C-alpha positions in Angstrom: 17.8 28.6 23.7 16.6 28.2 27.5 17.4 24.7 28.9 13.6 24.5 29.5 12.9 25.1 25.8 15.3 22.7 24.7 13.9 20.1 26.5 10.2 20.7 25.4 11.9 20.6 22.2 13.6 17.5 22.8 10.4 16.0 24.1 8.5 17.0 21.2 10.9 15.2 19.1 11.3 12.2 21.4 7.0 12.1 21.3 6.6 12.5 17.6 9.3 9.9 16.9 8.0 7.5 19.4 4.8 7.7 18.3 5.8 7.3 14.4 7.9 4.4 15.7 5.0 2.6 16.9 2.6 3.1 14.1 5.4 1.6 11.7 5.8 -1.1 13.7 1.9 -1.7 14.3 1.8 -2.0 10.2 4.4 -4.4 10.1 3.1 -6.8 12.6 -0.1 -5.9 11.0 1.2 -7.0 7.4 3.5 -10.0 8.6 -0.1 -11.2 10.4 -1.5 -11.0 6.6 -3.7 -8.2 7.3 -4.3 -5.5 4.7 -5.6 -2.0 5.3 -8.1 -0.3 2.9 -9.9 3.0 2.6 -13.4 2.8 1.7 -14.4 4.9 -1.2 -17.7 4.7 -1.8 -21.2 4.7 0.3 -22.3 1.4 -0.7 -22.0 0.1 2.8 -23.5 2.8 5.0 -24.1 3.3 7.9 -22.0 0.5 8.7 -19.1 2.0 6.9 -18.6 5.4 5.6 -16.4 7.0 3.1 -13.1 7.5 4.4 -12.8 4.8 6.8 -10.4 2.6 7.0 -11.3 -1.4 7.1 -8.9 -4.0 8.3 -9.0 -6.9 6.0 -7.6 -10.3 6.6 -7.2 -13.1 4.0 -9.1 -16.1 5.1 -10.2 -19.6 3.2 -13.0 -19.3 1.0 -14.8 -21.9 2.9 -14.8 -20.1 6.2 -17.4 -17.3 5.0 -20.4 -17.1 6.5 -23.5 -15.1 5.9 -23.6 -11.4 7.2 -19.4 -11.4 6.6 -18.5 -7.9 5.4 -15.7 -9.1 2.5 -13.3 -7.5 0.3 -13.2 -8.8 -3.3 -12.2 -8.2 -6.8 -15.0 -7.0 -9.0 -16.7 -9.6 -11.0 -16.9 -7.0 -13.8 -13.2 -8.0 -14.4 -12.4 -4.1 -13.3 -9.5 -5.5 -10.9 -11.4 -2.7 -8.4 -11.6 -3.9 -5.0 -15.2 -4.1 -3.3 -16.1 -4.4 0.1 -19.8 -5.7 0.8 -21.8 -8.0 3.1 -22.2 -11.7 2.2 -26.1 -12.3 1.2 -25.3 -16.1 0.0 -23.2 -19.1 -0.4 -23.5 -21.9 -2.6 -20.9 -24.6 -3.1 -20.0 -25.9 -6.5 -17.8 -28.7 -7.6 -15.7 -25.9 -8.2 -15.6 -23.9 -5.6 -18.2 -21.2 -3.9 -20.2 -19.3 -5.6 -21.1 -16.2 -3.7 -23.9 -13.5 -3.5 -22.5 -10.0 -2.4 -24.5 -6.8 -2.0 -23.8 -3.6 -0.5 -25.9 -2.4 2.6 -27.0 0.9 0.8 -27.1 -1.0 -2.6 -30.4 -2.7 -4.4 -28.5 -4.8 -6.4 -26.6 -7.8 -5.5 -23.1 -8.9 -7.2 -22.8 -12.3 -8.0 -19.0 -14.3 -8.5 -17.6 -17.5 -7.6 -14.0 -18.5 -5.8 -12.2 -21.6 -6.3 -12.1 -24.4 -3.8 -8.9 -23.2 -2.5 -9.6 -19.6 -3.0 -9.4 -16.9 -0.3 -10.8 -13.5 0.0 -10.3 -10.9 2.4 -12.9 -10.3 5.6 -13.2 -7.2 7.1 -12.0 -7.8 11.1 -11.8 -4.0 12.2 -12.9 -0.9 10.8 -11.3 2.8 11.3 -13.9 5.5 11.2 -12.6 8.4 8.9 -8.6 8.1 8.7 -8.9 7.2 5.5 -10.2 10.3 4.0 -7.2 12.0 4.8 -5.2 9.4 2.8 -7.5 9.1 -0.1 -7.2 13.1 -0.6 -3.2 12.8 -0.9 -4.0 10.5 -4.0 -5.5 13.2 -5.7 -3.5 15.4 -8.1 -4.1 18.3 -5.7 -3.5 16.1 -2.7 -0.2 14.9 -4.2 0.7 18.3 -5.3 0.4 19.7 -1.2 1.7 16.7 0.1 4.9 17.3 -1.5 4.9 21.2 -2.1 4.3 22.6 1.3 6.9 20.5 2.8 9.1 22.4 0.0 8.0 25.6 0.7 8.4 25.5 4.0 11.7 24.6 3.7 12.4 27.2 1.3 10.7 29.9 3.6 12.9 28.9 6.9 15.7 28.6 4.7 15.4 32.6 3.6 14.4 33.5 7.3 17.4 32.0 8.5 15.7 30.0 10.5 16.7 26.7 9.0 20.1 26.1 7.5 21.7 23.2 5.8 24.7 21.3 7.5 28.3 22.4 5.7 29.7 19.1 4.4 32.8 18.3 6.7 
């Protein structure tokens, strides 16, 4: 391999490693600060949030919510799934807060309650389209390709003589 090609390969590896390290560091810092990335899986909040967008939510005290906030909460139907919708109404109660939310594209609201000392995820940021690929990797076909393609590539490279595992010392 020529020195120029070797330098280009080393630069590409360094750039890739740096980008990966920056992504891991940014994610770790965001998680430590209480932020949580979530993938939008339905069109209930369109056009504000589209399917495949990633929203970044941070847990905030329930008393800090305001009408118009976009929040993430557990489905009041008891399924345990997370829902991200807009706050339409707030009513204080002795036990906490009654909340009315609805997706921008939906017609029916959800009514749910949260304890006085409860916390809810308030959406602080949106990253369009990134989550589509992430959501796809959770499907059976996505898992198969995510795991299978690298194995096929390594097998092909080994058979072609491009990649060889290092011998034990």
